[in-house]
Each structure stands twice: as C-alpha cells, then as structure tokens.
mmCIF file of the N, C-alpha and C atoms, coordinates in Angstrom:
data_MODEL
# 
_entry.id   MODEL 
# 
loop_
_atom_site.group_PDB 
_atom_site.id 
_atom_site.type_symbol 
_atom_site.label_atom_id 
_atom_site.label_alt_id 
_atom_site.label_comp_id 
_atom_site.label_asym_id 
_atom_site.label_entity_id 
_atom_site.label_seq_id 
_atom_site.pdbx_PDB_ins_code 
_atom_site.Cartn_x 
_atom_site.Cartn_y 
_atom_site.Cartn_z 
_atom_site.occupancy 
_atom_site.B_iso_or_equiv 
_atom_site.pdbx_formal_charge 
_atom_site.auth_seq_id 
_atom_site.auth_comp_id 
_atom_site.auth_asym_id 
_atom_site.auth_atom_id 
_atom_site.pdbx_PDB_model_num 
ATOM 1   N N  . MET A 1 1  ? -27.084 28.122  24.557  1.00 0.00 ? 1  MET A N  1 
ATOM 2   C CA . MET A 1 1  ? -26.383 28.146  23.294  1.00 0.00 ? 1  MET A CA 1 
ATOM 3   C C  . MET A 1 1  ? -27.377 28.566  22.212  1.00 0.00 ? 1  MET A C  1 
ATOM 4   N N  . ASP A 1 2  ? -27.024 29.566  21.441  1.00 0.00 ? 2  ASP A N  1 
ATOM 5   C CA . ASP A 1 2  ? -27.938 30.030  20.396  1.00 0.00 ? 2  ASP A CA 1 
ATOM 6   C C  . ASP A 1 2  ? -27.801 29.177  19.136  1.00 0.00 ? 2  ASP A C  1 
ATOM 7   N N  . THR A 1 3  ? -28.694 29.373  18.214  1.00 0.00 ? 3  THR A N  1 
ATOM 8   C CA . THR A 1 3  ? -28.748 28.521  17.018  1.00 0.00 ? 3  THR A CA 1 
ATOM 9   C C  . THR A 1 3  ? -27.529 28.706  16.120  1.00 0.00 ? 3  THR A C  1 
ATOM 10  N N  . ALA A 1 4  ? -26.969 29.902  16.106  1.00 0.00 ? 4  ALA A N  1 
ATOM 11  C CA . ALA A 1 4  ? -25.780 30.143  15.280  1.00 0.00 ? 4  ALA A CA 1 
ATOM 12  C C  . ALA A 1 4  ? -24.601 29.332  15.804  1.00 0.00 ? 4  ALA A C  1 
ATOM 13  N N  . ALA A 1 5  ? -24.419 29.319  17.104  1.00 0.00 ? 5  ALA A N  1 
ATOM 14  C CA . ALA A 1 5  ? -23.329 28.553  17.694  1.00 0.00 ? 5  ALA A CA 1 
ATOM 15  C C  . ALA A 1 5  ? -23.549 27.056  17.491  1.00 0.00 ? 5  ALA A C  1 
ATOM 16  N N  . LEU A 1 6  ? -24.793 26.629  17.602  1.00 0.00 ? 6  LEU A N  1 
ATOM 17  C CA . LEU A 1 6  ? -25.119 25.227  17.388  1.00 0.00 ? 6  LEU A CA 1 
ATOM 18  C C  . LEU A 1 6  ? -24.866 24.822  15.932  1.00 0.00 ? 6  LEU A C  1 
ATOM 19  N N  . ALA A 1 7  ? -25.234 25.674  15.011  1.00 0.00 ? 7  ALA A N  1 
ATOM 20  C CA . ALA A 1 7  ? -24.999 25.402  13.592  1.00 0.00 ? 7  ALA A CA 1 
ATOM 21  C C  . ALA A 1 7  ? -23.503 25.362  13.294  1.00 0.00 ? 7  ALA A C  1 
ATOM 22  N N  . LEU A 1 8  ? -22.766 26.288  13.865  1.00 0.00 ? 8  LEU A N  1 
ATOM 23  C CA . LEU A 1 8  ? -21.318 26.313  13.675  1.00 0.00 ? 8  LEU A CA 1 
ATOM 24  C C  . LEU A 1 8  ? -20.669 25.054  14.231  1.00 0.00 ? 8  LEU A C  1 
ATOM 25  N N  . SER A 1 9  ? -21.144 24.624  15.377  1.00 0.00 ? 9  SER A N  1 
ATOM 26  C CA . SER A 1 9  ? -20.627 23.395  15.972  1.00 0.00 ? 9  SER A CA 1 
ATOM 27  C C  . SER A 1 9  ? -20.933 22.192  15.089  1.00 0.00 ? 9  SER A C  1 
ATOM 28  N N  . GLN A 1 10 ? -22.129 22.146  14.553  1.00 0.00 ? 10 GLN A N  1 
ATOM 29  C CA . GLN A 1 10 ? -22.510 21.035  13.676  1.00 0.00 ? 10 GLN A CA 1 
ATOM 30  C C  . GLN A 1 10 ? -21.681 21.046  12.393  1.00 0.00 ? 10 GLN A C  1 
ATOM 31  N N  . ILE A 1 11 ? -21.440 22.204  11.830  1.00 0.00 ? 11 ILE A N  1 
ATOM 32  C CA . ILE A 1 11 ? -20.622 22.324  10.620  1.00 0.00 ? 11 ILE A CA 1 
ATOM 33  C C  . ILE A 1 11 ? -19.182 21.882  10.908  1.00 0.00 ? 11 ILE A C  1 
ATOM 34  N N  . SER A 1 12 ? -18.655 22.297  12.038  1.00 0.00 ? 12 SER A N  1 
ATOM 35  C CA . SER A 1 12 ? -17.294 21.898  12.407  1.00 0.00 ? 12 SER A CA 1 
ATOM 36  C C  . SER A 1 12 ? -17.190 20.388  12.570  1.00 0.00 ? 12 SER A C  1 
ATOM 37  N N  . THR A 1 13 ? -18.179 19.803  13.194  1.00 0.00 ? 13 THR A N  1 
ATOM 38  C CA . THR A 1 13 ? -18.197 18.350  13.381  1.00 0.00 ? 13 THR A CA 1 
ATOM 39  C C  . THR A 1 13 ? -18.273 17.637  12.041  1.00 0.00 ? 13 THR A C  1 
ATOM 40  N N  . GLN A 1 14 ? -19.110 18.135  11.151  1.00 0.00 ? 14 GLN A N  1 
ATOM 41  C CA . GLN A 1 14 ? -19.247 17.527  9.821   1.00 0.00 ? 14 GLN A CA 1 
ATOM 42  C C  . GLN A 1 14 ? -17.955 17.655  9.032   1.00 0.00 ? 14 GLN A C  1 
ATOM 43  N N  . MET A 1 15 ? -17.291 18.784  9.142   1.00 0.00 ? 15 MET A N  1 
ATOM 44  C CA . MET A 1 15 ? -16.014 18.976  8.448   1.00 0.00 ? 15 MET A CA 1 
ATOM 45  C C  . MET A 1 15 ? -14.963 18.007  8.970   1.00 0.00 ? 15 MET A C  1 
ATOM 46  N N  . ALA A 1 16 ? -14.918 17.828  10.268  1.00 0.00 ? 16 ALA A N  1 
ATOM 47  C CA . ALA A 1 16 ? -13.964 16.897  10.859  1.00 0.00 ? 16 ALA A CA 1 
ATOM 48  C C  . ALA A 1 16 ? -14.250 15.465  10.413  1.00 0.00 ? 16 ALA A C  1 
ATOM 49  N N  . LEU A 1 17 ? -15.510 15.102  10.347  1.00 0.00 ? 17 LEU A N  1 
ATOM 50  C CA . LEU A 1 17 ? -15.897 13.770  9.894   1.00 0.00 ? 17 LEU A CA 1 
ATOM 51  C C  . LEU A 1 17 ? -15.497 13.557  8.436   1.00 0.00 ? 17 LEU A C  1 
ATOM 52  N N  . THR A 1 18 ? -15.749 14.551  7.611   1.00 0.00 ? 18 THR A N  1 
ATOM 53  C CA . THR A 1 18 ? -15.386 14.454  6.197   1.00 0.00 ? 18 THR A CA 1 
ATOM 54  C C  . THR A 1 18 ? -13.880 14.328  6.036   1.00 0.00 ? 18 THR A C  1 
ATOM 55  N N  . GLN A 1 19 ? -13.130 15.108  6.802   1.00 0.00 ? 19 GLN A N  1 
ATOM 56  C CA . GLN A 1 19 ? -11.668 15.049  6.732   1.00 0.00 ? 19 GLN A CA 1 
ATOM 57  C C  . GLN A 1 19 ? -11.172 13.666  7.159   1.00 0.00 ? 19 GLN A C  1 
ATOM 58  N N  . SER A 1 20 ? -11.753 13.104  8.191   1.00 0.00 ? 20 SER A N  1 
ATOM 59  C CA . SER A 1 20 ? -11.367 11.771  8.643   1.00 0.00 ? 20 SER A CA 1 
ATOM 60  C C  . SER A 1 20 ? -11.678 10.729  7.577   1.00 0.00 ? 20 SER A C  1 
ATOM 61  N N  . GLN A 1 21 ? -12.821 10.842  6.935   1.00 0.00 ? 21 GLN A N  1 
ATOM 62  C CA . GLN A 1 21 ? -13.186 9.895   5.884   1.00 0.00 ? 21 GLN A CA 1 
ATOM 63  C C  . GLN A 1 21 ? -12.220 9.976   4.702   1.00 0.00 ? 21 GLN A C  1 
ATOM 64  N N  . VAL A 1 22 ? -11.816 11.174  4.359   1.00 0.00 ? 22 VAL A N  1 
ATOM 65  C CA . VAL A 1 22 ? -10.859 11.355  3.265   1.00 0.00 ? 22 VAL A CA 1 
ATOM 66  C C  . VAL A 1 22 ? -9.515  10.731  3.643   1.00 0.00 ? 22 VAL A C  1 
ATOM 67  N N  . GLN A 1 23 ? -9.076  10.939  4.879   1.00 0.00 ? 23 GLN A N  1 
ATOM 68  C CA . GLN A 1 23 ? -7.802  10.365  5.315   1.00 0.00 ? 23 GLN A CA 1 
ATOM 69  C C  . GLN A 1 23 ? -7.852  8.840   5.305   1.00 0.00 ? 23 GLN A C  1 
ATOM 70  N N  . VAL A 1 24 ? -8.950  8.267   5.768   1.00 0.00 ? 24 VAL A N  1 
ATOM 71  C CA . VAL A 1 24 ? -9.094  6.810   5.763   1.00 0.00 ? 24 VAL A CA 1 
ATOM 72  C C  . VAL A 1 24 ? -9.086  6.300   4.325   1.00 0.00 ? 24 VAL A C  1 
ATOM 73  N N  . SER A 1 25 ? -9.764  6.989   3.432   1.00 0.00 ? 25 SER A N  1 
ATOM 74  C CA . SER A 1 25 ? -9.796  6.600   2.030   1.00 0.00 ? 25 SER A CA 1 
ATOM 75  C C  . SER A 1 25 ? -8.397  6.638   1.417   1.00 0.00 ? 25 SER A C  1 
ATOM 76  N N  . MET A 1 26 ? -7.622  7.658   1.742   1.00 0.00 ? 26 MET A N  1 
ATOM 77  C CA . MET A 1 26 ? -6.268  7.767   1.222   1.00 0.00 ? 26 MET A CA 1 
ATOM 78  C C  . MET A 1 26 ? -5.389  6.633   1.738   1.00 0.00 ? 26 MET A C  1 
ATOM 79  N N  . VAL A 1 27 ? -5.523  6.283   3.001   1.00 0.00 ? 27 VAL A N  1 
ATOM 80  C CA . VAL A 1 27 ? -4.742  5.185   3.568   1.00 0.00 ? 27 VAL A CA 1 
ATOM 81  C C  . VAL A 1 27 ? -5.126  3.868   2.901   1.00 0.00 ? 27 VAL A C  1 
ATOM 82  N N  . LYS A 1 28 ? -6.412  3.669   2.646   1.00 0.00 ? 28 LYS A N  1 
ATOM 83  C CA . LYS A 1 28 ? -6.862  2.447   1.963   1.00 0.00 ? 28 LYS A CA 1 
ATOM 84  C C  . LYS A 1 28 ? -6.286  2.373   0.553   1.00 0.00 ? 28 LYS A C  1 
ATOM 85  N N  . GLN A 1 29 ? -6.309  3.484   -0.172  1.00 0.00 ? 29 GLN A N  1 
ATOM 86  C CA . GLN A 1 29 ? -5.761  3.514   -1.525  1.00 0.00 ? 29 GLN A CA 1 
ATOM 87  C C  . GLN A 1 29 ? -4.265  3.196   -1.510  1.00 0.00 ? 29 GLN A C  1 
ATOM 88  N N  . GLN A 1 30 ? -3.550  3.771   -0.556  1.00 0.00 ? 30 GLN A N  1 
ATOM 89  C CA . GLN A 1 30 ? -2.117  3.518   -0.443  1.00 0.00 ? 30 GLN A CA 1 
ATOM 90  C C  . GLN A 1 30 ? -1.864  2.057   -0.115  1.00 0.00 ? 30 GLN A C  1 
ATOM 91  N N  . HIS A 1 31 ? -2.667  1.490   0.775   1.00 0.00 ? 31 HIS A N  1 
ATOM 92  C CA . HIS A 1 31 ? -2.527  0.086   1.153   1.00 0.00 ? 31 HIS A CA 1 
ATOM 93  C C  . HIS A 1 31 ? -2.777  -0.813  -0.051  1.00 0.00 ? 31 HIS A C  1 
ATOM 94  N N  . ASN A 1 32 ? -3.811  -0.521  -0.828  1.00 0.00 ? 32 ASN A N  1 
ATOM 95  C CA . ASN A 1 32 ? -4.111  -1.312  -2.017  1.00 0.00 ? 32 ASN A CA 1 
ATOM 96  C C  . ASN A 1 32 ? -2.969  -1.247  -3.032  1.00 0.00 ? 32 ASN A C  1 
ATOM 97  N N  . ALA A 1 33 ? -2.391  -0.064  -3.213  1.00 0.00 ? 33 ALA A N  1 
ATOM 98  C CA . ALA A 1 33 ? -1.267  0.083   -4.137  1.00 0.00 ? 33 ALA A CA 1 
ATOM 99  C C  . ALA A 1 33 ? -0.067  -0.732  -3.667  1.00 0.00 ? 33 ALA A C  1 
ATOM 100 N N  . GLN A 1 34 ? 0.195   -0.719  -2.362  1.00 0.00 ? 34 GLN A N  1 
ATOM 101 C CA . GLN A 1 34 ? 1.308   -1.494  -1.818  1.00 0.00 ? 34 GLN A CA 1 
ATOM 102 C C  . GLN A 1 34 ? 1.050   -2.997  -1.962  1.00 0.00 ? 34 GLN A C  1 
ATOM 103 N N  . GLN A 1 35 ? -0.196  -3.426  -1.753  1.00 0.00 ? 35 GLN A N  1 
ATOM 104 C CA . GLN A 1 35 ? -0.535  -4.844  -1.907  1.00 0.00 ? 35 GLN A CA 1 
ATOM 105 C C  . GLN A 1 35 ? -0.341  -5.280  -3.363  1.00 0.00 ? 35 GLN A C  1 
ATOM 106 N N  . GLN A 1 36 ? -0.721  -4.430  -4.304  1.00 0.00 ? 36 GLN A N  1 
ATOM 107 C CA . GLN A 1 36 ? -0.533  -4.749  -5.717  1.00 0.00 ? 36 GLN A CA 1 
ATOM 108 C C  . GLN A 1 36 ? 0.949   -4.841  -6.062  1.00 0.00 ? 36 GLN A C  1 
ATOM 109 N N  . MET A 1 37 ? 1.755   -3.960  -5.508  1.00 0.00 ? 37 MET A N  1 
ATOM 110 C CA . MET A 1 37 ? 3.199   -3.991  -5.753  1.00 0.00 ? 37 MET A CA 1 
ATOM 111 C C  . MET A 1 37 ? 3.807   -5.264  -5.180  1.00 0.00 ? 37 MET A C  1 
ATOM 112 N N  . ILE A 1 38 ? 3.395   -5.653  -3.992  1.00 0.00 ? 38 ILE A N  1 
ATOM 113 C CA . ILE A 1 38 ? 3.893   -6.880  -3.375  1.00 0.00 ? 38 ILE A CA 1 
ATOM 114 C C  . ILE A 1 38 ? 3.499   -8.091  -4.219  1.00 0.00 ? 38 ILE A C  1 
ATOM 115 N N  . ALA A 1 39 ? 2.268   -8.105  -4.717  1.00 0.00 ? 39 ALA A N  1 
ATOM 116 C CA . ALA A 1 39 ? 1.817   -9.213  -5.564  1.00 0.00 ? 39 ALA A CA 1 
ATOM 117 C C  . ALA A 1 39 ? 2.627   -9.277  -6.848  1.00 0.00 ? 39 ALA A C  1 
ATOM 118 N N  . LEU A 1 40 ? 2.924   -8.137  -7.445  1.00 0.00 ? 40 LEU A N  1 
ATOM 119 C CA . LEU A 1 40 ? 3.717   -8.093  -8.667  1.00 0.00 ? 40 LEU A CA 1 
ATOM 120 C C  . LEU A 1 40 ? 5.124   -8.621  -8.425  1.00 0.00 ? 40 LEU A C  1 
ATOM 121 N N  . ILE A 1 41 ? 5.740   -8.199  -7.337  1.00 0.00 ? 41 ILE A N  1 
ATOM 122 C CA . ILE A 1 41 ? 7.094   -8.662  -7.009  1.00 0.00 ? 41 ILE A CA 1 
ATOM 123 C C  . ILE A 1 41 ? 7.091   -10.155 -6.707  1.00 0.00 ? 41 ILE A C  1 
ATOM 124 N N  . THR A 1 42 ? 6.095   -10.619 -5.972  1.00 0.00 ? 42 THR A N  1 
ATOM 125 C CA . THR A 1 42 ? 5.996   -12.039 -5.646  1.00 0.00 ? 42 THR A CA 1 
ATOM 126 C C  . THR A 1 42 ? 5.827   -12.876 -6.901  1.00 0.00 ? 42 THR A C  1 
ATOM 127 N N  . GLN A 1 43 ? 4.970   -12.433 -7.816  1.00 0.00 ? 43 GLN A N  1 
ATOM 128 C CA . GLN A 1 43 ? 4.761   -13.172 -9.057  1.00 0.00 ? 43 GLN A CA 1 
ATOM 129 C C  . GLN A 1 43 ? 6.036   -13.252 -9.881  1.00 0.00 ? 43 GLN A C  1 
ATOM 130 N N  . SER A 1 44 ? 6.762   -12.156 -9.984  1.00 0.00 ? 44 SER A N  1 
ATOM 131 C CA . SER A 1 44 ? 7.991   -12.175 -10.784 1.00 0.00 ? 44 SER A CA 1 
ATOM 132 C C  . SER A 1 44 ? 9.069   -13.022 -10.113 1.00 0.00 ? 44 SER A C  1 
ATOM 133 N N  . ALA A 1 45 ? 9.114   -13.034 -8.789  1.00 0.00 ? 45 ALA A N  1 
ATOM 134 C CA . ALA A 1 45 ? 10.092  -13.863 -8.088  1.00 0.00 ? 45 ALA A CA 1 
ATOM 135 C C  . ALA A 1 45 ? 9.765   -15.341 -8.241  1.00 0.00 ? 45 ALA A C  1 
ATOM 136 N N  . GLN A 1 46 ? 8.486   -15.688 -8.219  1.00 0.00 ? 46 GLN A N  1 
ATOM 137 C CA . GLN A 1 46 ? 8.087   -17.078 -8.366  1.00 0.00 ? 46 GLN A CA 1 
ATOM 138 C C  . GLN A 1 46 ? 8.213   -17.550 -9.810  1.00 0.00 ? 46 GLN A C  1 
ATOM 139 N N  . ALA A 1 47 ? 8.160   -16.655 -10.765 1.00 0.00 ? 47 ALA A N  1 
ATOM 140 C CA . ALA A 1 47 ? 8.236   -17.019 -12.172 1.00 0.00 ? 47 ALA A CA 1 
ATOM 141 C C  . ALA A 1 47 ? 9.672   -17.183 -12.655 1.00 0.00 ? 47 ALA A C  1 
ATOM 142 N N  . SER A 1 48 ? 10.654  -16.718 -11.885 1.00 0.00 ? 48 SER A N  1 
ATOM 143 C CA . SER A 1 48 ? 12.041  -16.831 -12.324 1.00 0.00 ? 48 SER A CA 1 
ATOM 144 C C  . SER A 1 48 ? 12.471  -18.291 -12.302 1.00 0.00 ? 48 SER A C  1 
ATOM 145 N N  . PRO A 1 49 ? 13.319  -18.693 -13.250 1.00 0.00 ? 49 PRO A N  1 
ATOM 146 C CA . PRO A 1 49 ? 13.730  -20.101 -13.310 1.00 0.00 ? 49 PRO A CA 1 
ATOM 147 C C  . PRO A 1 49 ? 14.598  -20.476 -12.104 1.00 0.00 ? 49 PRO A C  1 
ATOM 148 N N  . VAL A 1 50 ? 14.439  -21.710 -11.690 1.00 0.00 ? 50 VAL A N  1 
ATOM 149 C CA . VAL A 1 50 ? 15.204  -22.212 -10.560 1.00 0.00 ? 50 VAL A CA 1 
ATOM 150 C C  . VAL A 1 50 ? 16.567  -22.672 -11.068 1.00 0.00 ? 50 VAL A C  1 
ATOM 151 N N  . ALA A 1 51 ? 17.615  -22.344 -10.359 1.00 0.00 ? 51 ALA A N  1 
ATOM 152 C CA . ALA A 1 51 ? 18.962  -22.759 -10.751 1.00 0.00 ? 51 ALA A CA 1 
ATOM 153 C C  . ALA A 1 51 ? 19.089  -24.271 -10.628 1.00 0.00 ? 51 ALA A C  1 
ATOM 154 N N  . SER A 1 52 ? 19.799  -24.859 -11.589 1.00 0.00 ? 52 SER A N  1 
ATOM 155 C CA . SER A 1 52 ? 19.965  -26.309 -11.548 1.00 0.00 ? 52 SER A CA 1 
ATOM 156 C C  . SER A 1 52 ? 20.913  -26.693 -10.409 1.00 0.00 ? 52 SER A C  1 
ATOM 157 N N  . ALA A 1 53 ? 20.848  -27.949 -10.017 1.00 0.00 ? 53 ALA A N  1 
ATOM 158 C CA . ALA A 1 53 ? 21.667  -28.420 -8.898  1.00 0.00 ? 53 ALA A CA 1 
ATOM 159 C C  . ALA A 1 53 ? 23.133  -28.294 -9.252  1.00 0.00 ? 53 ALA A C  1 
ATOM 160 N N  . GLY A 1 54 ? 23.925  -27.788 -8.329  1.00 0.00 ? 54 GLY A N  1 
ATOM 161 C CA . GLY A 1 54 ? 25.361  -27.666 -8.522  1.00 0.00 ? 54 GLY A CA 1 
ATOM 162 C C  . GLY A 1 54 ? 25.782  -26.399 -9.243  1.00 0.00 ? 54 GLY A C  1 
ATOM 163 N N  . THR A 1 55 ? 24.870  -25.577 -9.617  1.00 0.00 ? 55 THR A N  1 
ATOM 164 C CA . THR A 1 55 ? 25.228  -24.344 -10.317 1.00 0.00 ? 55 THR A CA 1 
ATOM 165 C C  . THR A 1 55 ? 26.026  -23.439 -9.401  1.00 0.00 ? 55 THR A C  1 
ATOM 166 N N  . GLY A 1 56 ? 27.170  -23.024 -9.873  1.00 0.00 ? 56 GLY A N  1 
ATOM 167 C CA . GLY A 1 56 ? 28.022  -22.115 -9.114  1.00 0.00 ? 56 GLY A CA 1 
ATOM 168 C C  . GLY A 1 56 ? 28.924  -22.812 -8.119  1.00 0.00 ? 56 GLY A C  1 
ATOM 169 N N  . ALA A 1 57 ? 28.926  -24.136 -8.090  1.00 0.00 ? 57 ALA A N  1 
ATOM 170 C CA . ALA A 1 57 ? 29.774  -24.850 -7.131  1.00 0.00 ? 57 ALA A CA 1 
ATOM 171 C C  . ALA A 1 57 ? 31.225  -24.877 -7.574  1.00 0.00 ? 57 ALA A C  1 
ATOM 172 N N  . VAL A 1 58 ? 31.444  -24.937 -8.900  1.00 0.00 ? 58 VAL A N  1 
ATOM 173 C CA . VAL A 1 58 ? 32.811  -25.027 -9.436  1.00 0.00 ? 58 VAL A CA 1 
ATOM 174 C C  . VAL A 1 58 ? 33.026  -23.892 -10.411 1.00 0.00 ? 58 VAL A C  1 
ATOM 175 N N  . ILE A 1 59 ? 34.172  -23.269 -10.375 1.00 0.00 ? 59 ILE A N  1 
ATOM 176 C CA . ILE A 1 59 ? 34.506  -22.195 -11.295 1.00 0.00 ? 59 ILE A CA 1 
ATOM 177 C C  . ILE A 1 59 ? 35.243  -22.795 -12.492 1.00 0.00 ? 59 ILE A C  1 
ATOM 178 N N  . ASN A 1 60 ? 34.709  -22.566 -13.676 1.00 0.00 ? 60 ASN A N  1 
ATOM 179 C CA . ASN A 1 60 ? 35.321  -23.068 -14.885 1.00 0.00 ? 60 ASN A CA 1 
ATOM 180 C C  . ASN A 1 60 ? 36.342  -22.055 -15.368 1.00 0.00 ? 60 ASN A C  1 
ATOM 181 N N  . THR A 1 61 ? 37.603  -22.332 -15.174 1.00 0.00 ? 61 THR A N  1 
ATOM 182 C CA . THR A 1 61 ? 38.651  -21.389 -15.570 1.00 0.00 ? 61 THR A CA 1 
ATOM 183 C C  . THR A 1 61 ? 38.990  -21.493 -17.036 1.00 0.00 ? 61 THR A C  1 
ATOM 184 N N  . TYR A 1 62 ? 38.478  -22.522 -17.744 1.00 0.00 ? 62 TYR A N  1 
ATOM 185 C CA . TYR A 1 62 ? 38.752  -22.707 -19.163 1.00 0.00 ? 62 TYR A CA 1 
ATOM 186 C C  . TYR A 1 62 ? 37.734  -22.026 -20.063 1.00 0.00 ? 62 TYR A C  1 
ATOM 187 N N  . ALA A 1 63 ? 36.728  -21.443 -19.474 1.00 0.00 ? 63 ALA A N  1 
ATOM 188 C CA . ALA A 1 63 ? 35.685  -20.828 -20.283 1.00 0.00 ? 63 ALA A CA 1 
ATOM 189 C C  . ALA A 1 63 ? 36.154  -19.537 -20.893 1.00 0.00 ? 63 ALA A C  1 
# 
C-alpha cells in the first residue's frame, strides 16, 4: 500500500469518526431538550391546584 492510499484511508477514517461524533452530539442535544420539556410539563402538572373532595359528583341544575 503506498502512502497516498494510506493517507486517503486515514482521512476517510477521521471523517467517519467526526461524523459519528456529530451524530452523537445531536442525539444528546435532542435528549436534553426532551428532558427539559418533560420537566416543564411535570412542574406545571404538579403546580395545578388539586380538586376539592366531591367536586363534580353532583350537577347543580339551579346554577
């Protein structure tokens, strides 16, 4: 194998490694965004007031 072919092989390997690192980084960023969205939804669901006992059990037709 001559040096040109070896250099080309090394460049191809480095490009593949860089592409894989970029893909992993993108997946991590997406995962972090989804985790933040889940935390936001969880916080808003936990912050909502709890319905009092018996709410909705009887329909008030005089209202």
